[in-house]
N, C-alpha and C positions, 0 to 999 in steps of 0.2 A: 310612613307614607301610605297614601291611598292606593286603590287599584291602579294597575298600569293603564296608561291611556291607550285607547284603541284607535286604529287608523280609520278615519271616515272613509266609507267606500262609495259615496255618491258623487262621482265625477271629479275632475281635476281641480276645480276651484276650492272646495272645502279642504281637500287634501293639501293644496298649495298653502292655504291659510294656516293649516295645522303645522306644516313644516316651517313656515315663516315665523310663527310665534315661537316655535321650539328653537329655531336658529337664533332669533333675537334674544330669547331668554338666556341661552347658553353664551351668546356672543353679542352683547349690546352694541358694540361698535359697528356691527355688520361686516367686520373683517376678521376672519379666523386666521390667526398666525399659526405657524408650525408648533410653537410651544403650547398654544391653546388647544390645538388639534390633538396633541399627545395627551394633554391633561384631560380633555373631554373623553378620550378613549382609555384613560387610566394606563397609559403606556410610557410614563416617565421612568428613567433609570434603567433603560434596556441596555444590553451590551451593544458595542459598536455596530455589529451586523444588523441587529434589530432596529437600531436607530436609522441605519442606512435605508432599510426597507420602508419604514414609515415616512422618511423624507421623500423617497421615490413616489410613494402613493400620493403624498401631499402635493408634490410637484406636478404629477399628472392631473390631479383634480384642479390645480391652479392653472386654468386654461390660458389666462393672459400673462402668466409668469410674473405677477407683481409681488409675489411673496405672501399673498393672502388668499384665502378661499372666501369669496363673497357669496351672497345668497344664490345667485344664478349658477355659479360653478357648483355650489353645494347641491342644488336641485338637479343639475346635469349628472352629477355623480350618483345621486340616489336613483335617478331614472335608469341609469345604466345598470346598477346593481339589482333593482327590482324588475324592470321591464326589458332590459337589454336583450336583444336576440343574441344567439350564441356567437355569431361571427363578430358582432360588436364587442362582446366580452373578450373574444380571442384577440381582437385588435388591441384592446386595452391591455391585456396580459402581455402581448408582444411589446408594447411601449414600455411596460414595467420592466421587462427583462432587458430590453435594448438600452443598457445604461449609458453607452456613449453616443446614442442617437444616430448611429451610422446606417440604420435600416436593416441590420443583420444581428442575429443573436449568436454569440460564440459560446463555447463550453464554459469559459471563465465567467461570463456574465450570468449564465443560467445557474451555475454552481453558487455564485455569490448571492444571488437573490433567493435561491432556495434555502441556502444556509441561514439567511436572515429570517425567512418565513418560519423555518423550524425553530429559531430562537424565540419567536413570538408564540407560535401555535403549539410548541412542545412536541409531543409524541408523533412519530410517523413510522410507517412500516419499513421504510428504507432510508439509507443514508443519502445525503445530498449528492454524493458522487454516483451512487447507484441510480438515483432519479435522473441525473443529468445524462449519464451514459445511455440509459434506456430511451430517453426522449430522442437523443441524437441517432441512436441505432434504428429507431422506428421511423423517424421522419426526415432525416437528412438525406434526401433522395440522391443527390449527386456526390455525397460523401466529401464535401469540401470543408467540413468542420464548422460551417456557419448555416444558420437557418434564415431564409428570407421570410417576409410576412406571408407570402403565398405558400411556401413549403410548410410553414408553421400551421396556418389555418387549415390547409388541405389535409395535412398529416394528422392533426388532432381530430378534425371532423370525421375522418375515415376510420378512426380507431376508438370505439366506444369506451374501452377500458381507460385509455389515455385521457379521453375527454372527461370522464368521471373523476379521474385522479387529479387532473389539473383544476377542475372546477372545485373539488373539495379542498385541495391544498390552498387555493387562493380565494376561497369563499369570503366575500366581504360582508356577508349578511350579519356576522357577529358585530362588525363595526357599526352597521346600520341599527342593530338592536340596541346597542349602547346609546347611539344618538337618539333613537326613538324614546327609550325609557329615561334617558337623562341620568348621567352618572352623579352629577352634583346634587346634593340634598338641598331642598329649600330651607331657607333660614326661618 
């Protein structure tokens, strides 16, 4: 294969065209299913925890909840990953952790998603339990065992080490690099 395609830097239109042609090449139907999403990222055959995480990411990108990621949802996701301000990203992470959608994260939810992320990213310096306990210790202000969106965002933004840890752990730029370079080989 030739040199990796570079991103056009002159304004949103050429960039949009670039992503559109990329998206349509990978997904001619214009609708990316969960199966295609996993295939695109080379993430088939994960353990159940890893599968759960990828499904959560997919569901959050699937804004209209129709079971597919269309081009507009794809662009919204890319925009968040590339240009999203930190509080937008934190809101996104919060949605990712809040598995039951009740507006709070409990230890079980955080533990489950962090275990799943470790299954995909592999090595980390601490166990999922240590990570979960540390986050709750640092930012569960009222010690009720749950984090609200406000507690989560304020707590993480106040603590630079925690912010860096969360950003690195949940960095989606690897997902983006795969999408940009295209995993499938041209025939």
